[in-house]
C-alpha positions in Angstrom: -45.1 29.5 -6.6 -49.3 30.0 -5.9 -51.9 30.7 -3.0 -54.2 26.9 -2.1 -57.1 29.1 -0.4 -59.7 26.6 1.4 -62.8 27.9 2.1 -64.2 27.6 5.6 -67.9 28.1 6.3 -70.3 28.5 9.0 -73.7 27.6 8.6 -75.6 30.1 11.4 -74.8 33.6 11.3 -73.5 35.3 14.6 -74.8 38.7 14.1 -73.1 40.1 17.4 -69.5 38.3 18.0 -66.9 36.9 15.3 -66.5 33.5 15.1 -62.5 32.3 15.4 -61.6 28.7 13.6 -58.5 27.2 14.8 -56.4 25.2 12.8 -53.8 22.9 12.1 -51.7 22.3 9.0 -49.4 19.3 8.6 -47.6 17.4 5.8 -48.2 15.1 3.7 -45.6 14.6 0.8 -45.0 17.8 0.5 -42.9 19.1 3.8 -43.1 22.4 5.3 -40.9 25.0 4.8 -39.6 23.8 1.5 -42.6 22.9 -0.5 -45.2 25.5 1.4 -45.8 27.6 4.1 -47.7 26.0 7.1 -47.6 28.9 9.4 -45.4 27.2 11.9 -47.9 24.4 11.5 -51.4 25.9 13.2 -53.2 29.0 12.9 -56.6 30.8 12.8 -59.2 32.5 10.7 -61.8 35.2 12.3 -65.1 34.8 10.3 -66.5 38.6 11.4 -69.9 39.0 13.0 -72.9 38.8 9.4 -69.9 37.1 7.9 -70.1 32.6 7.1 -66.7 32.7 5.5 -63.3 32.8 6.2 -60.4 31.9 4.0 -57.3 30.0 4.9 -54.8 30.9 2.5 -51.2 28.9 2.2 -48.6 29.5 0.2 -46.7 27.3 -1.7 -43.5 27.4 -3.7 -41.7 27.1 -6.9 -38.4 24.9 -6.9 -36.6 23.3 -9.4 -36.8 19.8 -9.1 -39.1 17.2 -10.6 -41.2 15.6 -7.6 -44.2 15.0 -8.7 -47.4 16.6 -7.5 -47.1 16.7 -3.4 -50.1 17.1 -1.3 -50.7 18.4 2.9 -53.6 18.9 5.1 -55.3 21.4 6.6 -57.1 20.6 9.6 -59.7 22.6 11.5 -59.3 21.8 15.3 -61.6 24.1 17.3 -63.9 27.4 17.3 -65.2 29.7 19.1 -69.0 30.0 20.7 -69.8 26.9 21.1 -69.8 25.9 17.2 -69.4 22.6 15.8 -67.3 21.4 13.2 -68.5 19.1 10.9 -66.4 18.7 8.1 -62.9 19.1 10.0 -60.0 18.5 7.7 -59.3 19.0 3.8 -56.0 18.5 1.2 -54.1 20.6 -0.3 -52.1 19.4 -3.8 -48.9 21.4 -5.0 -49.0 20.6 -8.7 -45.4 19.8 -10.1 -44.5 22.2 -12.6 -41.4 20.4 -13.5 -41.4 18.1 -16.0 -39.8 14.4 -15.8 -36.7 15.3 -16.5 -35.2 14.2 -20.3 -32.7 11.5 -20.2 -29.6 11.7 -22.8 -25.9 10.5 -22.8 -23.2 12.5 -22.6 -19.4 12.4 -22.1 -18.5 9.7 -24.3 -15.0 9.3 -23.9 -12.3 7.9 -26.1 -10.1 6.0 -24.0 -7.0 4.0 -24.3 -6.7 0.3 -24.9 -6.8 -1.0 -20.7 -8.5 1.7 -19.1 -11.4 1.1 -16.8 -13.8 3.4 -16.0 -17.1 5.6 -16.7 -17.3 5.7 -20.5 -20.0 7.9 -20.7 -22.5 9.4 -18.5 -26.5 9.1 -18.3 -27.1 13.3 -17.7 -30.6 14.2 -16.4 -31.9 17.8 -17.7 -32.9 18.4 -14.0 -32.5 17.0 -10.8 -35.4 14.6 -9.1 -36.4 14.0 -5.6 -36.5 10.9 -6.1 -34.0 8.3 -7.4 -34.0 8.2 -11.2 -33.2 4.6 -12.8 -32.0 4.1 -16.6 -31.5 1.0 -18.7 -28.8 0.7 -20.7 -27.1 -1.9 -23.7 -24.0 -1.9 -25.3 -24.1 -2.5 -28.9 -21.4 -2.9 -31.3 -20.3 -0.1 -33.5 -16.6 -0.4 -35.4 -15.5 -2.4 -31.9 -17.4 -5.2 -30.7 -18.4 -5.8 -27.0 -16.0 -9.3 -26.0 -13.1 -8.5 -28.0 -12.9 -4.3 -28.0 -14.0 -3.3 -24.6 -16.1 -5.2 -22.0 -19.6 -3.7 -21.7 -22.4 -5.1 -19.1 -25.8 -4.2 -20.0 -27.3 -2.9 -16.4 -29.7 -0.3 -15.0 -28.1 2.9 -13.8 -29.4 4.9 -10.2 -29.1 8.6 -10.7 -29.3 9.7 -7.0 -31.6 11.4 -5.8 -30.7 15.2 -6.3 -28.1 14.8 -8.6 -28.1 15.4 -12.8 -25.3 12.6 -13.7 -24.3 9.1 -13.8 -21.3 6.8 -15.0 -21.5 4.0 -17.5 -18.6 1.1 -16.7 -16.7 -0.6 -19.8 -13.6 -1.5 -19.5 -11.2 -1.1 -23.2 -9.6 -4.6 -23.6 -5.7 -4.2 -24.7 -5.5 -6.4 -27.5 -2.1 -5.8 -28.6 
């Protein structure tokens, strides 16, 4: 939700002409246009005569998905008036402002004997751009595993972009 600014400098000031610098923008872990505005992948900046600096400003976009920090690259491709490029690329880092999702168990079910399926859900406070694996174990309460229910410890995967996954178990019919 902010701009990342790249300063472009020349070491010999032209007092007669503007200097035009062309550049490209390429995805790293960030993608254009969902994470930033790469201007269609290329652009140019002008350093006015008597000037020595121009700025390439790239807008970034805020979202509500946990994805970690992401990056993209700006590459200078050409410069006018016979100037040369000594340092052609720079990486912009978009700092993710969403924290890692908070994990909870929700929707614990009361199920009749003989029921098979999800007995509760693992829920994330917000979606993530990657799969989130959550290990779970069963513990006896007033019901005993293997006697009253069958629950196998495991790992549940909340698929990228989603916020819930069920925890499977079977309620044993004991007469």
